[in-house]
C-alpha positions as CSV (number, residue, x, y, z in Angstrom):
1,L,67.4,-25.8,36.5
2,C,70.5,-27.3,38.3
3,G,71.5,-24.6,40.7
4,K,70.1,-21.4,38.1
5,R,67.4,-19.2,39.4
6,Y,64.4,-19.2,37.4
7,I,62.8,-16.1,36.5
8,P,59.6,-16.1,34.9
9,S,59.0,-13.5,31.8
10,S,55.6,-11.7,30.9
11,N,55.5,-14.5,28.0
12,T,55.8,-17.2,30.8
13,K,53.0,-20.0,30.0
14,M,51.0,-20.1,32.9
15,A,48.8,-23.3,34.2
16,H,45.5,-21.6,33.0
17,S,44.8,-20.4,29.5
18,E,44.1,-16.8,30.6
19,K,46.5,-14.3,29.0
20,R,48.8,-12.4,31.6
21,S,48.0,-8.9,32.5
22,S,50.8,-6.2,32.4
23,P,53.5,-6.1,35.0
24,L,52.2,-2.7,36.1
25,R,48.8,-3.9,36.1
26,E,49.8,-7.3,38.3
27,F,51.8,-5.0,40.5
28,Q,48.8,-2.7,41.3
29,I,46.7,-5.6,42.2
30,A,49.5,-6.9,44.6
31,I,49.6,-3.7,46.3
32,F,45.9,-3.0,46.6
33,T,45.5,-7.0,47.8
34,G,48.3,-6.8,50.2
35,A,46.8,-3.1,51.7
36,L,43.5,-4.8,52.1
37,Y,45.0,-7.8,54.1
38,G,46.9,-5.7,56.3
39,A,44.1,-3.5,57.3
40,A,41.5,-6.6,57.5
41,H,44.4,-7.9,60.0
42,T,44.7,-4.9,62.0
43,L,40.9,-4.2,62.3
44,S,40.3,-7.9,63.2
45,G,43.0,-8.1,65.7
46,H,43.5,-4.5,67.6
47,P,40.1,-4.6,69.3
48,L,41.3,-8.1,70.9
49,D,44.7,-6.8,72.1
50,N,43.1,-3.8,73.6
51,L,40.9,-6.1,75.7
52,K,43.8,-8.2,76.6
53,T,46.1,-5.2,77.6
54,A,43.1,-4.0,79.8
55,M,42.8,-7.8,81.4
56,Q,46.6,-7.5,82.3
57,L,47.1,-4.3,83.5
58,D,44.0,-2.7,85.0
59,V,43.0,-4.4,88.4
60,S,39.4,-4.4,88.1
61,Y,39.8,-6.7,85.1
62,R,41.7,-9.1,86.7
63,N,39.2,-11.8,87.8
64,L,36.8,-11.4,84.7
65,G,36.7,-14.0,81.9
66,T,37.0,-12.6,78.5
67,S,33.3,-11.9,77.9
68,A,32.6,-10.0,81.2
69,A,35.9,-8.2,80.4
70,A,34.6,-7.3,76.8
71,R,31.3,-6.0,78.5
72,R,33.0,-3.9,81.0
73,L,35.2,-2.4,78.4
74,W,32.2,-1.5,76.3
75,R,30.4,0.0,79.2
76,T,33.1,2.0,80.6
77,N,34.8,3.5,77.3
78,G,32.3,2.3,74.3
79,A,34.0,1.6,70.8
80,R,37.0,3.9,71.9
81,G,38.0,1.1,74.4
82,F,38.2,-1.4,71.5
83,T,39.7,1.0,69.0
84,R,41.8,3.1,71.2
85,G,45.4,3.5,69.3
86,I,44.2,1.8,65.8
87,V,45.6,4.2,63.4
88,P,49.4,3.7,63.7
89,P,49.2,-0.3,63.6
90,L,46.5,0.3,60.8
91,V,48.5,2.4,58.5
92,G,51.9,0.5,59.3
93,S,50.3,-2.8,58.7
94,S,48.5,-1.8,55.6
95,F,51.9,-0.4,54.0
96,Y,54.2,-3.1,55.5
97,R,51.8,-6.0,53.8
98,S,51.4,-4.0,50.4
99,V,55.0,-3.9,49.7
């Protein structure tokens, strides 16, 4: 290949014997799985970010461990304490990871 870029075509042989689907179908699958990854990433990490922020900024959380702080956040704010502000990063991350 000596410096030339290799661009696979739709007829390119793959390591397995399955026939490649159409480029449109592969694009749709890539968009869906990327968006799913972005959503999963945000849904799993955002509650921990909210807990970290509460521990850093709220004086009443300063000398608590992680589990005690999580219990206090749940008691005082419920699920809203962990999910507050999740919509913008959820949409943004899903879009960013899908494209």
